[in-house]
C-alpha positions in Angstrom: -0.9 31.3 -24.3 -3.8 29.0 -25.1 -5.8 27.9 -22.2 -5.9 24.1 -21.8 -9.2 22.5 -22.7 -11.3 21.4 -19.7 -13.8 18.5 -19.7 -16.5 18.3 -17.1 -17.9 14.9 -16.2 -20.6 13.8 -13.9 -23.0 10.9 -13.4 -26.7 11.4 -12.5 -29.9 9.8 -11.6 -31.5 13.0 -10.5 -34.5 14.9 -12.0 -33.8 16.3 -15.4 -34.6 19.9 -14.4 -32.1 19.9 -11.6 -29.3 18.5 -13.8 -30.1 21.0 -16.5 -29.8 23.9 -14.0 -26.5 22.5 -12.7 -25.0 22.1 -16.1 -26.1 25.5 -17.2 -24.0 26.9 -14.3 -20.9 25.0 -15.7 -21.3 25.9 -19.4 -19.3 29.1 -19.2 -16.5 27.4 -17.4 -15.8 24.2 -19.3 -15.2 23.2 -22.9 -16.8 19.7 -22.9 -19.5 18.1 -20.8 -19.5 14.3 -20.5 -22.8 13.1 -18.9 -23.3 9.6 -17.5 -27.0 8.7 -17.0 -27.8 6.0 -14.6 -30.3 3.8 -16.4 -32.4 3.8 -13.2 -32.8 7.6 -13.1 -35.3 10.1 -14.6 -36.5 8.8 -17.9 -36.7 12.4 -19.3 -32.9 12.7 -19.1 -32.4 10.6 -22.2 -34.8 12.8 -24.1 -33.2 16.0 -22.9 -29.6 14.8 -22.9 -28.8 16.1 -26.4 -29.4 19.6 -25.1 -27.2 19.2 -22.0 -23.9 17.5 -22.9 -21.4 16.9 -25.6 -21.2 13.2 -24.9 -23.8 11.0 -23.2 -23.2 7.6 -21.7 -26.0 5.3 -20.5 -24.6 3.5 -17.5 -25.6 0.0 -16.2 -27.0 -0.4 -12.7 -24.1 -0.9 -10.2 -24.1 -0.7 -6.3 -22.6 2.8 -6.1 -21.6 5.6 -8.5 -17.9 5.2 -7.6 -17.8 2.2 -9.9 -18.6 4.6 -12.9 -15.6 6.9 -12.3 -13.1 5.1 -14.5 -15.2 4.8 -17.6 -16.5 8.4 -17.1 -12.9 9.9 -16.9 -11.9 7.7 -19.9 -14.7 9.3 -22.0 -13.3 12.8 -21.7 -11.2 14.5 -24.4 -10.0 17.6 -22.7 -6.4 18.1 -21.4 -7.9 18.4 -17.9 -10.9 16.8 -16.3 -13.1 18.2 -13.6 -15.5 15.6 -12.0 -18.4 16.9 -10.1 -21.6 15.5 -8.5 -25.1 16.6 -9.8 -25.6 18.8 -6.7 -22.2 20.7 -7.1 -21.7 24.1 -8.7 -18.7 26.3 -9.5 -18.0 29.2 -7.0 -17.1 32.5 -8.6 -13.6 32.0 -7.1 -13.2 28.6 -8.7 -14.3 29.8 -12.1 -11.6 32.4 -11.9 -9.0 30.1 -10.6 -9.3 27.2 -13.0 -7.3 28.6 -15.9 -4.2 29.3 -13.7 -4.5 25.9 -12.0 -4.5 24.1 -15.3 -1.6 26.2 -16.6 0.7 24.8 -13.9 3.1 22.5 -15.8 4.0 20.2 -12.9 0.6 19.4 -11.4 -1.2 16.2 -12.1 -4.2 16.7 -9.8 -5.8 19.3 -7.6 -7.7 19.0 -4.3 -10.8 21.2 -4.2 -12.6 22.2 -0.9 -16.3 21.9 -0.9 -18.5 24.5 0.9 -21.9 23.0 2.0 -24.7 25.6 1.8 -27.0 25.5 4.8 -29.5 26.4 6.1 -30.1 28.9 3.2 -28.2 29.6 0.0 -26.6 32.6 1.6 -24.4 30.7 4.1 -22.2 27.6 4.4 -21.2 25.5 7.4 -17.7 26.1 8.8 -17.7 23.5 11.6 -16.0 20.2 11.4 -16.2 18.0 9.4 -17.6 20.3 6.7 -14.6 22.7 7.1 -12.2 19.9 5.9 -14.4 18.5 3.1 -11.6 18.1 0.5 -11.6 16.0 -2.7 -9.4 15.3 -5.7 -11.6 16.6 -8.5 -9.4 18.4 -11.1 -7.0 15.9 -12.8 -4.7 15.9 -15.8 -6.1 13.7 -18.6 -3.4 11.1 -18.4 -5.0 7.7 -17.8 -1.6 6.1 -16.9 -1.6 8.2 -13.7 -5.0 7.1 -12.5 -6.3 4.4 -10.2 -9.9 3.8 -9.1 -10.8 1.7 -6.1 -14.5 1.5 -6.9 -15.2 1.5 -3.2 -18.2 3.3 -1.7 -17.3 7.0 -1.3 -13.9 6.2 -2.8 -12.3 8.5 -5.4 -9.7 8.6 -8.1 -6.0 8.2 -7.0 -3.5 10.1 -9.1 0.3 9.8 -9.3 2.4 13.0 -9.3 2.5 16.4 -7.7 -0.7 17.9 -6.3 -2.0 21.1 -4.8 -4.8 22.0 -2.4 -6.7 24.9 -3.9 -8.5 27.5 -1.9 -11.3 28.2 -4.4 -14.2 25.9 -3.5 -17.0 23.9 -5.1 -20.5 24.8 -3.9 -22.4 21.8 -2.5 -26.2 22.2 -2.5 -27.2 18.7 -1.3 -28.4 19.9 2.1 -30.8 22.3 0.4 -31.9 20.1 -2.4 -32.9 17.1 -0.2 -35.1 17.2 2.9 -33.8 15.8 6.1 -36.0 12.7 5.7 -34.6 12.1 2.3 -31.1 12.4 3.6 -31.8 10.0 6.4 -33.1 7.5 3.9 -30.0 8.0 1.8 -27.8 7.2 4.8 -29.7 4.0 5.4 -29.0 3.1 1.8 -25.3 3.8 2.3 -25.2 1.9 5.6 -26.6 -1.2 3.7 -24.0 -0.8 1.0 -21.2 -0.4 3.7 -22.3 -3.6 5.4 -22.1 -5.4 2.1 -18.7 -4.0 1.0 -16.9 -3.4 4.3 -16.7 0.4 3.6 -16.8 3.1 6.2 -20.0 4.7 7.2 -19.2 7.2 9.9 -17.1 9.4 7.7 -20.1 10.7 5.7 -22.8 10.5 8.3 -22.1 13.9 9.9 -21.8 15.5 6.5 -25.4 14.6 5.6 -27.2 15.5 8.9 -26.2 18.9 10.2 -29.5 19.0 12.0 -28.1 16.4 14.5 -25.1 18.6 15.4 -25.2 21.3 18.0 -23.5 24.7 17.9 -22.9 24.8 14.2 -20.7 27.7 12.8 -21.5 29.5 9.6 -20.0 31.9 7.1 -21.7 34.0 4.5 -21.4 32.9 0.8 -20.6 35.3 -2.0 -23.9 36.8 -3.3 -23.2 35.5 -6.8 -22.6 32.0 -5.4 -25.8 32.2 -3.4 -27.7 33.2 -6.5 -26.3 30.2 -8.4 -27.5 27.8 -5.7 -30.9 29.4 -5.6 -31.3 29.0 -9.4 -30.8 25.3 -9.0 -33.3 25.1 -6.1 -35.8 27.0 -8.2 -35.2 25.0 -11.4 -38.3 23.6 -13.1 -38.7 21.2 -16.1 -38.2 23.7 -18.9 -36.2 23.0 -22.0 -32.6 23.9 -21.3 -30.5 26.0 -23.7 -29.9 23.9 -26.9 -26.4 22.7 -27.7 -25.0 21.0 -30.8 -24.1 17.4 -29.6 -24.1 13.9 -31.0 -27.5 12.2 -30.9 -26.2 8.7 -30.3 -26.2 7.6 -26.7 -23.8 4.6 -26.3 -24.8 2.1 -23.7 -21.9 1.3 -21.4 -21.6 -2.4 -20.4 -20.8 -3.7 -17.0 -17.5 -5.0 -18.3 -16.6 -1.5 -19.5 -17.1 0.0 -16.0 -15.3 -2.9 -14.1 -12.1 -3.0 -16.1 -11.0 0.4 -14.7 -11.3 -0.7 -11.1 -8.6 -2.0 -8.8 -10.8 -4.6 -7.2 -11.8 -6.2 -10.5 -11.0 -9.9 -11.0 -9.0 -10.9 -14.0 -10.4 -14.1 -15.5 -8.8 -16.6 -17.9 -9.9 -14.5 -20.9 -7.8 -11.6 -19.5 -4.6 -13.7 -19.1 -3.6 -13.1 -22.7 -0.5 -11.1 -23.7 2.4 -11.1 -26.1 5.9 -10.4 -24.9 8.9 -9.4 -27.1 12.5 -9.1 -25.9 13.6 -6.0 -27.7 17.2 -6.3 -26.4 18.8 -9.7 -26.4 20.4 -10.8 -23.1 24.1 -11.2 -23.7 26.4 -14.0 -22.4 28.0 -12.8 -19.2 29.4 -13.6 -15.8 27.2 -15.5 -13.2 25.3 -13.1 -11.0 25.7 -10.1 -13.3 22.8 -7.8 -14.1 21.7 -6.6 -17.6 18.9 -4.1 -18.2 16.9 -5.0 -21.3 13.8 -3.6 -22.9 10.7 -5.8 -23.0 7.5 -5.0 -25.0 4.2 -6.2 -23.6 1.0 -6.3 -25.7 -2.3 -6.8 -23.9 -4.3 -9.3 -25.8 -6.9 -9.7 -23.1 -10.2 -8.0 -22.3 -9.1 -6.2 -19.1 -6.7 -3.4 -18.3 -3.3 -4.4 -17.1 -2.4 -2.3 -14.1 0.7 -0.1 -13.6 2.9 -0.2 -10.6 4.1 0.4 -8.0 1.9 -2.2 -6.1 -0.3 -3.0 -9.1 -3.8 -4.2 -8.4 -4.7 -6.8 -9.5 -1.0 -7.9 -8.9 0.2 -8.4 -12.5 4.0 -8.3 -13.1 6.6 -9.0 -15.7 8.5 -12.0 -14.3 11.4 -14.2 -15.6 12.7 -17.6 -14.9 15.8 -19.6 -15.7 15.9 -23.2 -16.8 18.8 -25.6 -17.3 19.5 -27.8 -20.3 17.3 -30.5 -18.7 14.5 -27.9 -18.3 14.7 -28.0 -14.5 14.5 -24.6 -12.7 17.9 -23.0 -12.1 16.9 -20.0 -9.9 14.0 -19.2 -7.6 12.5 -16.1 -5.9 13.6 -13.8 -8.8 12.4 -10.2 -8.7 9.2 -9.1 -10.4 8.9 -5.9 -12.4 5.6 -3.9 -12.5 4.4 -2.2 -15.6 5.1 1.5 -15.8 1.7 2.5 -17.3 -1.8 1.1 -17.5 -2.1 -1.0 -20.6 -5.5 -1.1 -22.3 -6.8 -4.1 -24.3 -5.0 -4.1 -27.6 -2.4 -1.6 -26.5 1.4 -2.2 -26.0 4.0 -0.7 -23.7 7.8 -1.0 -23.3 9.6 -1.2 -20.0 13.1 -1.9 -18.8 13.6 -5.2 -16.9 16.7 -5.9 -14.8 17.8 -9.5 -15.6 20.1 -11.2 -13.1 22.1 -14.0 -14.6 22.1 -17.3 -12.7 24.9 -18.1 -10.2 25.5 -21.4 -11.9 27.7 -21.3 -15.0 26.7 -23.0 -18.3 23.8 -22.8 -20.7 20.5 -21.6 -19.3 17.2 -20.7 -20.9 15.6 -17.4 -20.0 11.8 -17.3 -20.0 10.0 -13.9 -19.6 6.3 -13.7 -19.2 3.5 -12.0 -17.3 2.2 -13.4 -14.0 -1.0 -12.7 -12.1 0.6 -13.3 -8.7 -0.8 -16.3 -6.8 -3.3 -16.9 -9.6 -1.8 -17.9 -13.0 1.0 -17.4 -15.5 -0.2 -15.8 -18.7 1.3 -18.7 -20.7 2.9 -16.8 -23.6 6.5 -15.9 -23.1 9.7 -14.6 -24.7 12.6 -17.0 -24.5 16.3 -17.2 -25.3 19.4 -19.3 -24.4 22.2 -17.6 -22.6 25.7 -18.9 -21.8 26.6 -18.0 -18.2 30.3 -17.7 -17.5 32.1 -18.1 -14.1 32.0 -15.0 -11.9 35.5 -13.9 -13.0 38.6 -15.1 -14.7 41.8 -15.2 -12.8 45.1 -15.0 -14.7 48.1 -16.6 -12.8 51.6 -15.2 -13.2 52.9 -18.8 -13.6 52.1 -22.4 -13.1 50.7 -23.3 -9.7 52.9 -25.4 -7.5 52.1 -29.0 -7.6 50.4 -30.4 -4.5 50.7 -34.0 -3.3 46.9 -34.3 -3.0 44.5 -32.5 -5.4 41.8 -30.8 -3.4 38.2 -31.7 -4.3 36.6 -29.6 -7.1 33.6 -28.7 -5.0 35.8 -27.1 -2.4 37.4 -24.9 -5.0 34.0 -23.9 -6.3 32.7 -23.1 -2.8 35.8 -21.0 -2.0 35.5 -19.2 -5.4 31.9 -18.2 -4.6 33.0 -16.8 -1.2 35.8 -14.8 -2.7 33.8 -13.7 -5.7 36.6 -14.8 -8.1 38.2 -18.0 -9.2 40.3 -19.4 -6.3 44.0 -20.0 -7.0 45.2 -23.6 -6.6 47.4 -22.7 -3.7 44.5 -20.9 -2.0 42.4 -24.0 -2.3 45.3 -26.1 -0.9 45.6 -23.7 2.1 41.9 -24.1 2.9 41.6 -27.8 2.2 43.1 -28.9 5.5 40.6 -26.8 7.5 37.3 -26.6 5.7 35.4 -29.4 7.4 32.2 -27.4 7.9 30.6 -24.3 6.4 31.6 -22.3 9.5 35.2 -23.5 9.1 35.2 -22.7 5.4 34.0 -19.2 6.2 36.6 -18.7 8.8 39.4 -20.0 6.5 38.2 -17.9 3.6 38.1 -14.8 5.9 41.7 -15.4 7.1 42.8 -16.0 3.5 41.1 -12.8 2.2 42.5 -10.7 5.1 46.1 -12.0 4.6 46.1 -12.2 0.8 47.6 -9.6 -1.5 44.8 -10.3 -3.9 41.6 -9.2 -2.1 38.2 -10.8 -2.9 36.3 -9.3 -5.8 33.4 -8.3 -3.6 32.4 -8.0 0.0 31.5 -11.7 0.4 30.5 -12.0 4.1 26.7 -11.7 4.4 26.6 -12.0 8.2 27.8 -9.2 10.4 30.5 -10.0 12.9 32.9 -7.4 14.2 35.9 -9.3 12.9 34.2 -9.6 9.4 33.3 -5.9 9.2 35.7 -5.1 6.4 34.4 -8.0 4.4 30.7 -7.1 4.6 28.9 -4.5 2.6 30.0 -1.1 3.9 27.6 1.5 5.4 25.6 3.3 2.7 25.2 0.2 0.5 21.8 0.1 -1.1 19.9 -3.1 -1.9 19.5 -3.8 -5.7 15.8 -2.6 -5.5 16.9 0.6 -3.6 14.6 -0.1 -0.7 17.1 -1.0 2.1 20.4 0.5 3.1 23.2 -0.9 5.2 23.9 1.2 8.3 26.8 1.2 10.8 27.7 -2.1 12.4 25.7 -4.1 9.9 22.3 -2.6 10.9 19.8 -2.6 8.0 17.2 0.2 7.5 14.1 0.5 5.3 14.6 3.7 3.2 12.0 3.5 0.4 8.5 2.3 -0.1 5.0 3.9 0.0 5.2 4.8 3.7 8.2 7.2 3.3 9.9 6.1 6.5 12.9 8.4 6.3 10.8 11.4 5.3 8.4 10.7 8.3 11.4 10.6 10.6 12.7 13.9 9.3 9.3 15.5 9.6 9.1 16.1 5.9 6.4 13.5 4.8 3.7 15.2 2.8 0.5 15.1 4.9 -2.9 16.5 3.8 -4.3 19.5 5.6 -7.0 17.4 7.3 -4.7 14.6 8.4 -4.4 15.6 12.1 -8.1 16.4 12.5 -9.2 13.2 10.9 -6.9 11.2 13.2 -8.1 13.1 16.2 -11.7 12.4 15.2 -11.1 8.8 14.6 -9.3 8.2 17.9 -12.1 9.9 19.8 -14.8 7.8 18.1 -12.7 4.6 18.4 -12.3 4.9 22.2 -15.9 5.8 22.6 -17.1 2.9 20.5 -15.0 0.4 22.6 -16.3 1.8 25.8 -19.9 1.6 24.6 -19.4 -2.2 24.4 -18.2 -2.2 28.0 -14.5 -2.8 27.1 -11.3 -0.9 27.7 -9.1 0.2 24.7 -5.4 0.8 24.2 -4.2 2.4 20.9 -0.6 1.2 20.4 1.9 2.5 18.0 5.1 0.4 17.7 8.1 2.7 17.2 10.0 2.4 13.9 13.5 1.0 13.9 14.9 4.4 12.8 13.3 6.0 15.8 15.3 3.7 18.0 18.6 3.3 16.2 19.1 6.6 14.4 22.8 6.6 15.5 23.4 3.6 13.3 22.0 5.1 10.1 24.7 5.5 7.5 24.5 9.3 7.3 23.5 12.1 9.8 19.7 12.8 9.9 18.6 16.3 10.7 14.8 16.5 11.3 13.1 19.7 10.0 9.8 19.2 11.8 8.0 16.9 14.1 7.3 13.3 13.1 3.7 12.2 12.6 3.6 10.4 15.9 4.9 13.5 17.7 2.2 15.6 16.1 -0.5 13.2 17.1 0.7 12.9 20.7 2.0 16.4 21.4 0.0 18.6 19.1 -3.3 16.8 19.2 -2.9 15.2 22.6 -4.2 11.9 21.5 -4.1 9.0 24.0 -1.7 6.8 22.0 0.7 4.3 23.7 4.1 4.9 22.1 6.7 2.9 24.2 9.8 4.4 22.6 11.5 5.3 25.9 11.1 1.7 27.2 12.8 0.3 24.0 15.5 3.0 24.0 16.9 1.7 27.4 18.6 -1.1 25.3 17.7 -0.4 21.7 20.3 -2.7 20.2 19.0 -5.5 22.3 15.4 -4.7 21.3 15.9 -4.6 17.5 16.7 -7.3 14.9 19.8 -6.4 12.8 18.4 -7.5 9.4 14.6 -7.1 10.1 12.2 -4.3 10.8 10.7 -6.2 13.8 11.7 -6.7 17.4 13.6 -9.3 19.4 12.2 -11.2 22.4 13.6 -8.4 24.6 11.8 -5.7 22.5 8.6 -7.6 22.4 8.8 -8.0 26.2 8.9 -4.2 26.6 5.8 -3.8 24.4 4.1 -6.5 26.4 4.8 -4.8 29.7 3.7 -1.4 28.4 0.4 -2.8 27.2 -0.2 -4.7 30.4 0.3 -1.5 32.4 -2.3 0.3 30.3 -4.9 -2.5 30.6 -4.3 -3.4 34.2 -3.0 -6.9 33.4 -0.3 -8.7 35.4 2.6 -9.2 32.9 4.1 -12.6 32.2 6.8 -12.9 29.6 8.7 -16.0 30.7 10.5 -17.5 27.7 10.1 -21.3 27.6 12.9 -23.8 26.9 12.0 -24.4 23.3 13.8 -21.3 22.0 16.4 -21.9 19.3 18.7 -19.5 17.4 19.1 -19.5 13.7 20.5 -17.5 10.8 17.9 -15.9 8.5 17.8 -12.8 6.2 14.7 -11.2 7.7 12.4 -8.8 5.8 15.3 -6.4 5.2 18.2 -8.7 4.5 16.2 -10.5 1.9 16.3 -7.4 -0.3 20.0 -8.1 -1.0 21.7 -10.7 -3.3 22.9 -12.8 -1.7 20.7 -12.1 1.3 22.3 -10.5 4.4 21.7 -12.8 7.4 21.0 -12.0 11.0 20.6 -14.1 14.1 17.0 -14.8 15.1 15.6 -16.4 18.3 12.5 -18.3 17.7 10.1 -20.6 19.6 8.0 -23.5 18.5 4.8 -23.4 20.6 2.3 -21.2 22.3 3.8 -21.4 25.8 1.1 -21.8 28.5 -1.6 -21.1 25.9 -3.2 -23.4 23.3 -4.0 -22.7 19.7 -7.8 -22.8 19.4 -8.3 -21.6 15.8 -6.2 -20.0 13.0 -6.4 -19.3 9.3 -2.7 -18.2 9.2 -1.6 -20.9 6.8 -4.6 -20.4 4.5 -4.1 -16.7 4.2 -0.4 -17.0 3.8 -0.8 -19.6 1.0 -2.7 -16.9 -1.0 0.1 -14.5 -0.4 -1.5 -12.0 2.0 -1.6 -11.0 5.6 -4.8 -8.9 6.0 -7.6 -10.9 7.5 -5.3 -13.4 9.2 -7.1 -14.4 12.5 -5.6 -16.4 15.4 -7.4 -17.4 18.6 -5.4 -18.6 21.6 -6.8 -19.9 24.9 -5.2 -20.4 28.2 -7.5 -22.3 30.6 -4.9 -21.9 33.5 -4.6 -18.1 33.2 -5.5 -16.3 36.4 -7.0 -13.3 34.5 -10.2 -14.6 32.9 -10.7 -11.7 30.5 -10.8 -11.9 26.7 -8.6 -9.6 24.6 -9.0 -8.7 20.9 -5.9 -7.3 19.1 -6.4 -5.5 15.8 -2.8 -5.2 14.6 -0.1 -6.0 12.2 3.0 -8.3 12.3 4.3 -6.4 15.4 1.1 -7.7 17.1 1.5 -11.3 16.0 2.9 -13.1 13.0 3.7 -16.7 14.1 4.4 -18.1 17.6 8.1 -18.1 16.8 8.2 -14.3 17.1 6.8 -14.1 20.7 5.1 -10.8 19.7 2.2 -9.2 21.6 -0.5 -11.7 20.8 1.6 -14.6 22.0 2.7 -12.8 25.2 -0.8 -11.6 26.2 -2.0 -15.2 25.8 0.3 -16.2 28.6 -1.7 -13.8 31.0 -5.3 -13.9 29.7 -7.9 -16.7 29.3 -8.5 -15.9 25.7 -6.7 -13.7 23.0 -7.9 -13.0 19.5 -5.4 -11.5 17.0 -6.7 -10.1 13.8 -4.3 -8.8 11.1 -5.9 -5.4 10.5 -3.5 -2.5 11.6 -5.3 -0.1 13.9 -8.5 -1.8 12.9 -12.0 -1.9 14.4 -14.9 -4.4 14.0 -17.5 -3.8 16.7 -19.5 -6.8 15.7 -16.5 -9.1 16.1 -15.7 -7.6 19.5 -19.3 -7.9 20.7 -19.4 -11.5 19.5 -16.3 -12.5 21.4 -17.5 -10.7 24.6 -14.1 -9.1 24.9 -13.4 -6.9 27.9 -10.1 -5.6 26.4 -9.2 -4.2 23.0 -5.8 -3.2 21.5 -5.7 -1.4 18.2 -2.1 -1.5 17.1 -0.2 -0.2 14.1 3.4 0.2 13.1 4.7 3.8 13.3 5.3 3.9 9.5 1.6 3.5 8.8 0.7 6.8 10.6 0.7 8.8 7.4 -2.4 6.9 6.4 -5.9 7.0 7.9 -7.3 3.8 9.2 -10.8 3.0 8.0 -13.6 3.7 10.5 -14.4 0.0 10.7 -13.9 -3.2 8.7 -15.6 -6.6 8.5 -13.0 -9.0 9.8 -14.6 -12.2 8.6 -15.2 -10.7 5.1 -11.6 -9.8 4.7 -10.5 -13.3 5.5 -13.1 -14.7 3.1 -11.9 -12.5 0.3 -8.3 -13.7 0.8 -9.1 -17.4 1.1 -12.3 -18.3 -0.8 -11.8 -15.7 -3.6 -8.0 -16.0 -3.6 -7.8 -12.3 -3.8 -5.0 -10.6 -1.8 -6.3 -7.6 0.2 -3.9 -4.7 0.1 -3.5 -1.9 2.6 -6.2 0.0 0.8 -8.7 -2.4 2.4 -7.8 -1.2 5.9 -6.5 2.3 5.3 -8.2 5.2 3.5 -6.5 7.0 0.7 -4.5 10.1 1.7 -3.1 12.8 -0.6 0.5 12.4 -1.4 
């Protein structure tokens, strides 16, 4: 069977002789070499490039080489692509393993370990973190699967199955650069990190083994040691000639940026053509039709694929009445199923929900850059929406002395999911004086009628309505939420794999536990170095508290991530599950992932005990109760409602500063910052909470930020899950720090540190929504 063709790509600004020696080591292994030359590098490279590579790209000056990765991969023609640095070589084991790895039909990418040679070419470091130096380097040449963050020391992200190979790359950096050169390089990276909010500590140890005591080593294969020594001994002699093109295309800044997730789409990019391949047919109100839509990208930038596209571009649709007024709002978006290059087209299936109001409505389908602009070119057609169902009576309805009003019949029909009979409307007419009375009357009618409603119409769980509400096991239309026993809703889909985490089956990379352990150790040490005390809080997931209400039995096959972190690694994480389990139903919201006042009180008391703060969770008189769908119930149509308690103010505290409304207006959460002060508090200390919506959302929730402000003189809440910004903590003079995250985020790795003020600025000033990638590092999936 033919071996798949392999392209090697790398970008360099290093001396020509070194690059020539590195590429000569790769020549027997690969079929094509794509060489990107940084225009700031060795001038001799352009002269010698024709003898080194099959394709040469001259790259513009950018802050870091990670911004070249997209255009570099895109220039490769092989079926597989191997990306290396200009100080990396193939080990003998890797050269032998590549054909079998590429022959795997299911794999889309492979993680390669990297062995760092030191202090001589004959040995490599086996101590941490070098022992777990893993990178996605071998990828299938399918651009629709790729994503590039462009962040300093970021990498390609690839959809689909992956494997961690045992055959390593050889890393010669520690031998090719002196310790002084490496210290200078780190200063350069530190400056870039300060400008971009990237992590610095993750690579510092890798570059300076001289600063680490008690290093462990292992011998390298003699052939590998010889290959490294040849690169070290390389001199500026003409490399082996190759037949290659002599034209060196100069890549523009636009060419590099259009591959990156953090690029900004401008007005010139908001250009597309949409064609409705399948016409939407006339049909009953609320029915769903799956139609094909073709999208042609007429702009200059790439349109991103889903899920969670970045920038957030979606196919959206709207309904308008005969008077051109909007008929429906909050309609679902559909992400593209592949990355669409300028001038290219793609087809996808869009689920269209017909309006709930019968009559003629105009459907408009177009692209939207969420929170920025509609693309302005749309596909459109008129659709006649019919009543939900037609009811055929066996005979004429009995005459009634007083005809019930038409709107009552329509309201009852919407509740029953079919056209109400005249005698049914008459039965209800004498009782339906309020929405609650109408619901009660319709419930009694449905239970006593020989003709049941066409659907489960009750969207609020009450024990006497149980047989009229969606039964356990019902999935939301988007497949992300399931109805459990007694009306409890659970998140079952999404990028965090909540159910798989609970079952102990979530795919975690080999270095996951060690990286968490290292991060926690450094985080606690960093907080204490500022003279503060730290608590690392993990808020239990709803499934960890209410497993018995899940619609089907769950049998774990391994420990959950939180159990591994606490029990296996012994990390000092506060996980107050037992306190919440004492009355789990009272602690959780039925249609939401968050906690009730009672649940938040248990979190408050657990944190106070850890920090040595006297708890105070007195609920003021401004609490009111309301029906709302919550973040789970809103996935259904119509939304499933739950009862929520909410408050209006900040209790004994006062709001000093907040950008909550500004960030929320852009559509984001990350970077939200709220400062509360309580001049009457007996405890004069300041607390900074880096957390998510379990830490604070709005004062109505009475979450941790609000409750701690009842006890302490000053509380800062920053929406950065398990975040850390030492400059911010030092500026506030905080004596207490809480780093908090939801349990479902534990499969990810928090960034070493972030710049809180920059995150907020990106959200508000640049109107760019920061995703979880700005606070969590990528992990293999």
